[in-house]
N, C-alpha and C positions, 0 to 999 in steps of 0.2 A: 442118599442124604436128605433128611426131612426139612422143609423150610418152615415148619410149624413150631418145632422144638429144638432146631439146629443140632440134632443128634444124627450120627452116621450109623445106620443099621448094617453090620458087616458079617460076612462069613468068616469062618476060622481060616480058610485059605488066604484071604487078604491080610489077616493078621500074620500068618506065618511067613509071608514075603518080607515082613520087617523083624522076623526072628522071634515072634511072640509064641510061647510054649502053649500048648492046649489047656494045660492046667491054670495058665494065667489070663486066657482069652476071655473077653466079655462081648456079648453080641451087640452092644452099643458103645459109641465113643463120641466125645464132643468134636464138633467140627473144628473149634479152635485148637484142640490137642493135635489132631491130625495136620492142620495147616502149620502149627509150630513145629512139626517134624521137618518141614519142607526146608530146603536150602535155596532152591530158585524155582519158581513157576513161571513158564513161559506163557504169554498170552494172559497176564494176570487180570486185567480188566474184563476180559471175556469169561474167565474163570470164575471171578466173583459175580458177574451178571448172571450166568446160568445157574449158579449155586444159591444165590441170594433172591433171585426173582426169576424163577423157571417159567417158561412159556412154552405151550405146545409148538413143535416144529424146530425149536432150538437144537443145535448140536455143536459140539466142540471137540476136536482132537488136538491135544497139546501135549507137552513134555514138562516133566518136573524132576528135580532131584530131591531125595529124602534122606533122613538119617535112619540107618538101620539101629535097631535096639543095642547092637554091640559097638555102634559108634562110627562105622564106615559109611560113605555115602553110596546111594544107589541111583540109577537112572531109570525112570518109569515113563512109560506112554500112558496118558490118561484120556479116555473116551467118555464124554459126558452127554447125556440125553435127559430131559425132563420126563417124569412119569406121565402117563395118559391124562392124569387129572391135574398135572402140574403142581401137586402137593409136595414135590420132592425132585431130586435129581438121581439118576442112576449112574454110577461111576464104574467103568471097567478098567483095571490097571493091567499092564504088561511090564514085566521086568526085562529091561534091555542093558543091564549093567555089564553083561558080558560082551556086548556088541559096541556100545557107545559110552564115552566118558561122562560122568555127571556134570550137569550144567553148574555154573558158578554164578554168584551174584555180580552184577555190574559195580564199577568202582563208586557210583553214586549210592548204591544200596549199601555197600560195605561202609561207606563214610557215614551214612545215617546210623547204621547199627553201632559203629565205633564211637560215634559222636555222643551216643547215649550212654556209653559204658561210664560207670562211676557216678552216674545221677541215680536219683530215685524216682524219676519221672517215667511214667509208663502210659502208653496210649493204647486203648482197646475200641474196637468197633463193638457197639453195644446195642442189644435189643432192650431198651428200658421197659417196654411193656412187661417182659418176662423176667427182667433183671438178670440177663445172661450175656456172657461174652461170645460173640461170634468168631472173632479172631483178634489177635494182638499184632500191632504194627510195631515192628521191632521186637525186642526181646520181651518175654513176660516176666512179671515179678516172682522172685523166688520165694517170697514171704506170703503169698496167697495161694490157697489150695483150689485154684480155679480149675485144674484137671478133674476134680472129684465132684463138682456141682453140675447138675442138681442131684447126683446119685447119693451124696452125703449131705443133703440139705440145700437150702437157698445159698447162692453166691452173695447176694445183697441182703443185709439183715431186713426182715419183714417190715420193722418199725420205720426204716430208712428208705425203703423203696419208693414210697409216694414222692419224697424230695426228689429223687433222680428222675422219676417219671415227669414231674411238673417241670423241671428244668428242660428236659428233652422236648416237651410239648411247646414250651416257649421258643426255643431256638428253631423248631420246625415250622412254627407260624411266622417266622421271619425276624425274630429278635436276635441281637448280637449273642455271642457265646455267654453261657450262663454258668455261674457256680451253683452246685446243688448243696453247698455247705459240706459238712463233715458227715460221712456216711461210713457204716461199718461193713467191712467185706470179710468173706470167710477166710480165716487163717488156718493154722494146724492145730490139732489137738483140741478141737472145740473152741478155740479163741477167735475173737472178732478183731480186726485190725482197723482202727480209725483211720479214714483217709479223706483228703481234701480232693474235690473233683471239679473239672471245668468241662462243660459240655459244649460241643460244636456240631454243626451240621456235617452230613457225609453225602457226598454225591460222586457219581462217576463222571468221567469227562464228557462234556457236552450233554449232560443230563441234569434235570432239576434235582434238588436235595432229595435223598431218600425219605420216604414217609414214615418208616418204622425204626430206621437204624441211625445211631448217631455216634460221633466220636467223643470219647471220654478220657480226659487227661487225669491220671490217677497218681497221687503222691501221698506217702504216709505221713501222718501227723507227728510221728515219733520215728527215731531211727530204728531200722530193723536190721537184726543181726544176720 
């Protein structure tokens, strides 16, 4: 996984574990798409730290349950190590579904997800400099084509990206949460979805706010079907 573009460069074998056919396989995938497949990630803070800010010498051995393409859950062991230049993280997966039952979310995590059901409010961990989603906190919006950006073009409309970047810069300099106004996000079939956004700082436990990543609350300005 590259920390410069948040893309996962994967072998076909890793995709086959999730049921991906070779004719449907692509050598790159968004980190947000992979993480969205997860049901439960153990040591989540450590997982995010080593993938978002890799440093030489770091290592993590953890477990996660993920959704197979056919819908059933799988239990994986994941071993993570930064690359020698710390430009990304190497991840080795082992499928233990036949040995251990898949992990399940805690009651608090399920409550958060269910509490957001029925609302059109979505929260993303955002790299404002690149205009890309690193991961979704809770469920992702069904009305945005986030899985296909940047392969099918930018996620944030180029004319609106400076608004989002300016709001992120203000909150990272210590100002309270900022609205970046209405921005256009990539929808389906070439359409842009106008959305209101609220930008907040992002930080790990006992760490200062992240210098590059922010939390963005996204709400469509019109009802989406």
